[in-house]
C-alpha positions in Angstrom: -11.4 207.4 -109.9 -7.7 206.6 -110.9 -4.8 207.9 -109.3 -1.4 208.5 -111.2 1.5 207.2 -109.3 4.9 209.1 -110.1 7.1 206.9 -111.7 10.5 206.7 -109.6 13.5 204.8 -111.2 15.6 203.1 -109.2 19.5 202.6 -109.4 19.2 199.4 -111.4 16.7 200.9 -113.4 19.2 203.4 -114.7 22.0 201.1 -114.8 19.8 199.1 -117.4 19.2 202.3 -119.5 23.0 203.3 -119.6 23.6 199.7 -120.2 21.0 199.5 -123.3 21.9 202.7 -124.3 25.4 202.2 -124.5 24.9 199.0 -126.8 22.4 200.5 -128.8 25.3 203.5 -129.5 28.2 200.6 -130.0 26.2 198.4 -132.3 25.2 201.9 -134.2 28.8 202.8 -134.7 29.9 199.2 -136.0 27.2 199.3 -138.1 27.9 202.2 -139.5 31.8 201.9 -139.7 31.1 198.0 -141.5 28.8 199.7 -143.8 30.8 202.4 -144.9 34.0 199.7 -145.5 31.2 197.7 -147.2 30.3 200.2 -149.7 34.1 201.3 -150.4 34.6 197.8 -151.1 31.6 197.7 -153.5 32.7 200.6 -155.3 36.4 200.2 -156.2 37.1 196.6 -155.6 40.8 196.7 -156.9 42.0 200.0 -155.2 40.4 198.5 -151.8 42.4 195.0 -152.2 45.6 197.4 -152.8 44.7 199.1 -149.5 43.9 195.9 -147.3 46.9 194.1 -148.9 49.3 197.1 -148.6 50.3 197.2 -151.9 50.0 200.6 -152.7 53.1 202.4 -153.7 55.1 203.6 -150.7 52.8 203.2 -148.1 54.1 200.7 -145.4 50.7 199.9 -143.8 47.5 198.9 -145.0 44.9 201.1 -145.7 42.0 199.5 -143.9 44.7 199.0 -140.8 45.1 202.7 -140.7 41.8 203.7 -140.8 40.8 201.3 -138.0 43.8 202.3 -136.0 42.9 206.1 -136.7 39.1 205.0 -135.9 40.4 203.6 -132.5 42.8 206.4 -131.4 40.2 208.8 -132.2 37.4 207.1 -130.0 40.2 206.9 -127.5 40.9 210.8 -127.2 37.7 211.7 -128.0 36.0 209.5 -124.7 39.2 210.1 -122.5 39.0 214.2 -123.3 35.4 214.1 -122.8 35.8 212.0 -119.5 38.0 214.3 -118.0 36.2 217.3 -118.8 33.3 216.1 -117.1 35.2 214.7 -114.4 37.4 217.8 -113.9 33.9 219.8 -113.8 32.7 217.3 -111.4 35.5 218.3 -109.1 35.8 221.6 -109.4 32.4 221.9 -108.5 33.0 220.1 -104.9 29.7 218.0 -105.4 29.6 214.5 -103.5 26.7 213.0 -105.3 24.4 214.1 -108.0 21.8 215.8 -106.3 24.2 218.5 -104.8 25.6 218.5 -108.2 22.5 219.3 -109.8 22.0 221.7 -107.1 25.1 223.5 -107.3 24.8 223.5 -111.5 21.5 225.1 -111.0 22.7 227.8 -109.0 25.6 229.1 -111.4 24.0 228.3 -114.9 21.1 230.9 -116.2 17.2 230.2 -115.5 15.6 228.7 -118.3 12.1 230.1 -118.6 8.9 227.9 -118.8 6.9 228.6 -122.0 3.9 227.4 -120.7 1.2 227.8 -122.6 3.6 228.1 -125.6 4.0 231.4 -127.1 4.9 230.5 -130.5 4.3 227.9 -132.7 4.7 224.0 -131.7 3.4 222.2 -134.4 4.9 221.6 -138.1 3.7 220.5 -141.2 7.2 219.3 -142.2 10.3 220.4 -142.3 10.3 223.1 -144.9 7.7 224.5 -142.5 9.9 224.5 -139.9 13.0 225.9 -141.3 10.8 228.9 -142.8 9.3 229.9 -139.3 12.8 229.5 -137.6 14.2 232.1 -140.5 11.3 234.1 -140.4 11.7 234.4 -136.2 15.3 234.7 -136.6 15.0 237.7 -138.8 12.6 239.2 -136.8 14.3 238.9 -133.6 17.6 240.2 -135.1 15.6 243.2 -136.9 14.1 244.2 -133.2 17.9 243.9 -131.8 19.8 246.4 -133.9 16.9 249.2 -133.3 
């Protein structure tokens, strides 16, 4: 007879997990941006070179430089804004560690009912089957609410 041991993640494991997911996210963003630039360059090389060289009439900054600067500021505002929001929620909760924060949020937020055993379908043949099921169920839910 074998016993199943619960896995417990150490703080080192969590750190490596965060580093891994951050690296994957960063690499994905760079690849996506690079692929987009390459597609634009391939589709219209003349105008891309004009934009990159800053030869467009009335433009003081090259188009590619402007796009990269906009991406940088957008990233800064998104990360900074979310960080401030999450830090503010943390401080307003008065929690000192993650366990305490989880307990406080658990007492404030509504409870999610357990769906064990599932009362609806959980397996679908494909995306069309899923969308058809969701649209049918949504229609049923709305018709019972109006009665």
